[in-house]
N, C-alpha and C positions, 0 to 999 in steps of 0.2 A: 751408265747402266740404265737402260730404258725399260719401262714397264709395259711397253707395247707388246701384247700377246705373249709375254714371257711366262713360260711354264717350266718348273723344275722337274727334270727327269731323274729316275733312279731313286725313288722314294724309299725303296727297301733298304738301300745303303745308308740313307740319311737316318732311318729308324735304327739301324744296327749300330751306327756310331754313337747314338745316344746312350748305349749300354757301356761305352768305354769310359768308366768313371775316372780312372787314373789319368787317362789322356785328356779328358775334358777339364779336370781339376788343374792340370798342367797349363792348359790354354788360359784358364781364368787367372792363374798366377802371373802369366805374361802380361795380361791386361792390368792387373793390380800393380805390378811393378812399374809399368809404364805410367800409370796414373799417379803413383806415389802419394795417394791420398789427397791430391790437390785438384784433380779434375772435377769440376762441378757439373759440366754438361758433356755427356758422352753419347756417341752414336754407334750403333751396331750396324755396320754396312753389309747388307746381305744377311739379314737376321734369321731367315728361314722361319721355322715355327716358334723360335724364341728359346732354343736350348741354352745358349750362353747368356742371353738377357735374363732368363729365369734364374740361372745360377748366381748372377750378380745381384739380382733383386733379393734373393735369399740372404745376401750379405748386406742388404740395406743400400745397395747401389742401383739407382733407377736410371735406365738408359732410354734414348729414343731409338727407333728402328727404321731402317730403310730396307724395304723388301718389294721387288717388282712382281713376284708371283701373287696373283690376286687371292688364291686359296689360302696361302700362308698369311696374307694381309688380314684376312678375316679372323684367323686364329689369334694373331697378335693383338688385334683390336679388342677381341673378346677378353683377352688377358689384361686389357687396360693400358697397353702401350700407345704412345704417340707414334704414328706410322706414316712414312712417306713412301711413295712408289718410285720416285726418281730424284736424282741429285738436284735437278732444276727447282724442286719444291723447297729446298733448304736455303736458309739465309746465309749470305757470305759472312765469314769471320764469326761464326756462331758456336763452334764446338771447341772444347778443351782437349778432347781425345776422341779419335775415331779408330775403331778396330774392325778388321776384316779377316775372318777366319775361314780359309778354304773357299774363297769367293772369286778372287780376281782371275782364276783359271777358267771361270765360266764366262768371262767378258772378252769379246773379240777385240774391242778397242781399249785394252787395259791401260795403256799409257795416257790416253785422253781422259779416262775416268779418274785416274790417279791425280792428274792435274786439276780436275774439277773438285776433287776432294780437298786438295791443298787450299783451294780458295774458300772452302767452307770452314777451315781451321782458323782459330784465332792466332795471333802472333805468339810464338813460342809454344804453341800447342803441338801435340804428338799424334802420329799415325802409326798403327800397328798392322802390318800385313803378314799373314801366315798362309803359305800356299804349298801345294805339292811340288816336289823337286825332281829334277833330272828327267829329261825327255826320254832317256833310255828305258825308263820305267813305264812309259805310256802303254796302257793295256786296254782290254775290253771294259774294265771298270771305268777308266777315264772316258771312253766312248759312251758308255751307258749314261753317265751323269752329265754329259755335255761339256767336257773339258776341251778348251782350245789348245792348251799347252801345259807343260810342267816347267818349272823355273830353275834357273841357276841364280846364284846370288848376284852375279854380274848384271843381270837384267833389272833386279830390284835396286841395285846400287845406281844404275843409270837413271831409273825413274826418279829416284830421290834427288840426284844431282841435277837433272834437267829442270827440277822445280826449286833449285837453290835451297834444298833442305839439308840439315845437319844429320848425319847418320849416327845414331846412338847405339844401335846393335844391328849386326848383319851376320847371319850364320845359318848353318844347316842344323836340323833337329831330328831326333829319333834315328840314330844310325842303324840299329837292328831292324827298324822298320824298312830301311832300304833293302836289306836282304829278304825280308818278308814280301815286299812288293815285287822284287825280282823273281821270287819263287812263284808268286801268283801269276805273273806274266808267263813264266815258263810252263805253268800248268795248263796253259791254253784254254782256260775257262772262257768260253765264248759268251756266256750270259753277262759277265761282268758283275754279277751279284755276289756280295760278301755276306756270309751267314752271321747271325747273332752270336752263335756259339764260338765261332772263330775269332770274332772281335773280343768277346769276353776272355777267351783263352789268352790271346796276345796281350790284352790290357792287364791281366792279372800276373801272367808268368814272365812276359818278355819286356813290357814297357818300363817297369821299374829299373830293370838292368840297363835298358837303353838310355834312360835318364842319367844313370850313373856314368855311362860311357860317353855321353854327349860332350862334356867339356874337352875330351881328348880328340874327338872327331869333328867338332862343330865347324871347322874351316875346310873340311875335306868332303864329308859325305853325310847324307841323311835322307829320310823319306820326304821331309818338308824343309822349306826355307823360310826364314824369319827376317823381317825388316822392321826396325823401330826407328823412326826419323822425326825430327823436330822442325817445325816451320821457322823460317828465318824471322827473327824479331825486329829486324831493322826496317 
């Protein structure tokens, strides 16, 4: 993930997702479960303006941030975070946990960057990767925010196995979100912009139900895919 001339597009959508309180709390719970209270040094890979770093900070968990967008870097630094613009700036075997939430789809060479992150992890450390799922859902929204792809769990599994990592969790998330994303694509919204009110409505009315249904559908379908993998300690 290079910081060379990187600029995040689709700022409206990034701002809208910040209003998804239940969704964001869910993502934080994934990180907390992966950390198990043991992770001392954590990296937010693709931190943006610090939405998730801020939420963790409110819980007393301080993270470092990697963010290639220079505008977002300034915001993060003003908040007091230690910020890197590229993986090459990070020390090998230096992190207990690295999380990446809706970031790898923005990276053309995702497999190479995953391998680089693996080298930054300590032995037995954990990586959390959460990404949009199913290429069939690829829409104007994906184009607006610069997505190269959407994922199946098979691709995430291969990335972990190629780096000799132990898979702790591999599943789809937010099954109702799959239907919502399919409806958005069918609406032929050419702008790709999602409104704040629609995000709030889904987050309040549908996402809690989706969370309830997730254990039933997690190996079949979902708007997102999740990988939690551990670096080989040998």
